[in-house]
N, C-alpha and C positions, 0 to 999 in steps of 0.2 A: 503495498500500499502506501504509496508517495505522501510527502506531506505539506504543506502547504502554511509558512509563517506569517503572520500582519505583515503590512510594511516594515522595514527594515530600517531601526533609528540614524537621524542624519549622517551624512558625514563619512556612512562607515565604509574602509576601503577593502578590496578579498582579492590580492594579487594566487593565481593557477595561474603554473606552469608543468608541462612534460612534453616530453619527442613526442613528437607525430604520428599519428595513430594513436595516442590514449585515451581522447575521450575528451579532450579540455574543449574545445571549441563547442561541441551541440553539450554539454555538462553547463559549462560555461553562460550561456545561452539561455540553458533552462533552468538555473539557480536563480538568475538576473529575472527570469518573466516572472518566478515564484513570490521571487523577495519586490518583486518591482522596482527592479533598483536596474539604475543603467549596465548597458554592457561595451568595452571596449577589448575587437579583437588584434589584436597588435603585430598578429603574423600576417594576417590583408595587410599591415602598413607595410612593411615589407617587401611584400608583391605585388602592391604599390607604386615603388621607388622601382624596384624590378623590372615591371610593366615599364615606367616611366621609363626608365633609361638605355631599354635593348629601344622602345621604339625613338627615340633619340637616335639611335643609330649606333651606340655606345656600347661597346666589349664588354664583358664580364667579369673578363678575367682582368682586364686594365685596371688596377686599386689606382692607378696612378689619374687614370683619364678619370673613373667612378670620383675621383675623392674631390677634383679639380670643380665638376659637374654641377655635385650637392654641395658645392660651397660658394657655386657662382649665383649670376645671375638667374641663372636658366634649372634651380632648383626646382623640381616641383610644386606643386599648392597638392596636400594630401589634408583631404575633409573624410573623419569616419561619425559615419548616424555613430547615435551612443540606445538605439531602442531594440531591444534584444527582439522585438517581435518583428523586427526588419531593416536589420545592419547594414548601414550603407558603405564603401568608399567609394571616393572621387579621387582622380587627378586632373587639376584644371578644372574642373568642373564640370570632368566626363565619367560617367559613373564606368564603373571597369568592374564590380561584382565578377559581370564574367570573366572576363577576358586574363586577368589575375590566379585563376583555375587553369588556367591550361596548361601546358606539357613543357612548353617552351621557357614560361618564369616558372614551374615545379622544379623546371633544372639548372635554374640561373641563379634562385632566390642567396643557395649558400653562400656565395663570393662573393652576392654585394651585400649580403647581411652581415658579413664578413666585415667589411673592409669599416676600419672605424670610425671616418666621418659620415660613415649611414648610419653606424650604430647611434652618433651623439646627436647626430639631426634627427633621429627619431623619437630618444630615449626623454632629447626639448618636448618634444610635440605629445609622445605620450603624458607625459607628469600633466603639459598644461590640460590636453582633455579630461584627468580626472582631477587636477583642480575646478575646472570647469561643473561639472558631474553635482547638480546640488540631490542628496540625498542620495547619495552612497555606488558605489561602482563596482563591474568584477571584471576584473582584466587581465588578459589569459594569453602565454607567453611564453619564450623560455625564460625570461632572465628579468621577470617582475618583480616576485620575490629580492631576490638576491640584487637588480643593478638598480631596474624602475622605480620599484616604493618598495625598497627593502621597510619601511616604517609601518607596511600592511599591514590593518587590524585582526584581518583571517591570512597567512600563506597555505599555497594547496601548492605539492605536488604530483601529477599523476601520474603513473604510470602500466606497463605491460609487457608481456612477453613477446618481444619481434615476430614470433609466431603469428600469435593475437595481434598483432598490432597491421599486422600485414594484408588477414584478410580483413579487418575492417576498411581497410583503405581501398582496396579490389575491392572490396562489393560496392565501394563509393563509387567507382568507377566503370564499371562494367554489372552486366546483368546478370551471365554465367561467368561464374570464375574458374581454374582447372587449375592444377600442381604447376604447370608452369608460367603459368599469371602470376601464383604467391608464391612460387621463390625470386619471380625476378620483383616484384613489391618489395617482397623482405629483404632482397639483396639493398636495394635504395634506400630500403628504411631503415637500411644496419651502415650502410655510405658515409647518411644526413646525419643520423646520432654520432657520428664517429666528427664529421668536420662542426655540429654545435655544440659539440661535447669540448675538442681543442682547441678552438679557433680561440686568438689570444685577448679578444677581446668578450665581455660578457656570453662565457662560454655555456652552453646549459648546464647548469648544474641546481642541485637539490639547494634550496634556501637556509641561511640558519632559520631554525625556530619552524620550516616548514611541517606540516603533518602529509605523510608520505599513504596515497591510496593507490593498492597494487589493484587495476582493475578488470585482470586476466583473469576472474571468475566470479566477477561481478554484472549483473543485470544495469543498463540503462540509470533504471530507478531508487536503484541501491545504490549505485556509484551520488547519484542526485542527491537523495536524503544524506550521504557521509557526510557531506559540501555540508548541508542545509543543517545539520548537527553542531557539524563545526564551527560557526558563522551564527547557529542560537547559542550554545555555551563561549562562542566569547562576548555574546551581547549581556547575557545572565552575568559574568565576571567584573 
């Protein structure tokens, strides 16, 4: 049975981190819906910058050109909607919700996300979004509790076995999943994990004080309930 809490006290900030396929996006959105608070998908912001860089004809492997672009007059304007029922993402007033989920962006987002100037640019933007969110916010990504919002009221790290994450991710993209597709997806996820965890700036890691939830053997509602309970406990303390 699912649980729904009344409106969260004003100002509560929840950081939810985890690797790709751990369920953090869908869980974060559902938690925000139940609690009637704002929601920010920081991964979509990195994808939006990646989309903009590719659209500008930049080489995603050229750290210097990416750094010069993001710090110059042609840096994109990224606007994220905070409504969990309809989260939007725009680049220079263009809706990019669909194109940022494409294969080209997916293949290049880790490289561009690792550029220190990109992370500085987006961390500042993410903090500004959180400050502007009246009534509380759920922020999800890979470095929220450790870097972006280390003073968050609640910090959660969602994880799952790579094979489980691969199956979830494959199901998102194709109707029928075969063993070959699962193996390829798991290999890609492991490679992404390695890049995200070993990058010099803001690596993927469990933040100090974060509650870890392994979602491998849990239903979606069970994970959401567990996160809601952590928030409820924080409100009571």
